[in-house]
C-alpha positions, 0 to 999 in steps of 0.5 A: 531811152529805148536802146535795146528795148523791143516793144513788139506786142505792146499797145500804147495810146498817146493822146495828142500823139500827132503834135509837138512832143506827142509826135516825138513820143509816138515816133520813138515808141513806134520805132521800138515796135509798139502798136500806137493809137494816136487819140486826136481831136482832129483825126484827118490832121493826125492821120497825115502825121501818122502816114509820115511816121509809118514810113519813117519808122517802118511800123505800119501799126500806127493808128488814129482814133478821134478823141475830144478831151473837152467833151466827155461824150467823145471820151465815153465813145472812145472807151466804149469802142476800145477792145484788148489790153493797153500796155501804156496810156500817155496822157499827153494832149494839152492846151495852154493859157487860153487868153479868155475864159472858155467853158465846155458844154458842161460848164467846166473851165476849158483847161481843167476839163481838157488837161485833166478831167478828160484824161481822168475820164479816159483813164478810169474808162480804160482801167480794165484794159490797162489791168488786162496788160498785167503791168500797164503804165499811165504817164501824165505830162504835166509842167513846171507851171504846176509850181504856180498854182494848186487846185482851187477847191472852192472855185476850180472853174473860175465862177468867182475868181477872176480868170487868169490864163496861167493860173488855170493852166497851173491848176490843170497841171497840178491835177495831172500829177495828182492823178498819178498819185491817186492811181498809185494809191488805188490800182496797185492790185491791178498791176498798174503804175502811174507817173507824171513828168515835166517835159521842159521848155519846148517851142511848140504850138502849145505856146501860141497864146503866150507869145512864145517861150520866155525860158532862157535859150540854154534851158530849152529843149528840142521836141525829141528831148522833151519826149524823152521822159515820157518814153522813159516812163512809158517803156523803159525797164528801169521804171518797172514798179515805180509809181506815184512819182514826178520826173524831170529830165528823166530823173525824179524831181525834188519836192519843193515847199516853196517856189524857187526864186530862180528858174522854177524846177521840182514839184510842189508838195501840194501836187504829190500830197496823198490827201489832195490826190484822194480829194481830187479823185472823189471831186472829179468822180462826181464831176464826170459821173464816174466811179472810183 
């Protein structure tokens, strides 16, 4: 994805950049010369990974900052401490299929809060820094899981709906795609573009609550292959000016009106709907106490 691309002078934030495909995303971008900040809930563990990546890439500009996406105060502290332009924000961190219902201190369902609300607050908080870059990109890592559930508008936190780990995960990933659509509608005058992606089926720590991958082996990817689409959207000249789209296997994914009966692929229409994006943006702004 980055053959011949020089990222020296670019500043990139990767949430969860020291685990799974986040590590491979960080490695690729750092090898091309970018200054990378890994935003991680466990900075000590992330620093150990960063040390290895500095040595492997020859790039000393790989930094670690603490960020707990499930804690809006942690997000606010991260934003308040940031200075300077951000050329790309990769919303990569994720939790998946928590077996029992967990809530944040604010009462939000944990997957929706971590995978989406925390990233929404982070992205809004960094808007002026993204605008300073004059051509910044926001990349949100979603999942084929979005084909299994829309936003549960009346009960996103499972106060009434019986909790289902995969439905909660699906909702959170649908929200991540709608974030990109919302940014494309709102921030074009800031020169900011945003896209979402499905990294594919990759065996990482993410599946620890699901018993591992059930995807047929011939459809699985390595972590580096899974990171390729994130890297494409974050840094490739091919993606200049492209916004509000959903990508799979480094190509724009087809929009589905119903879930495929075979292996799920593409993006459901409800996840790229402008009306849904606008509704979620306003809803989430109320939850986090942020502006549009």
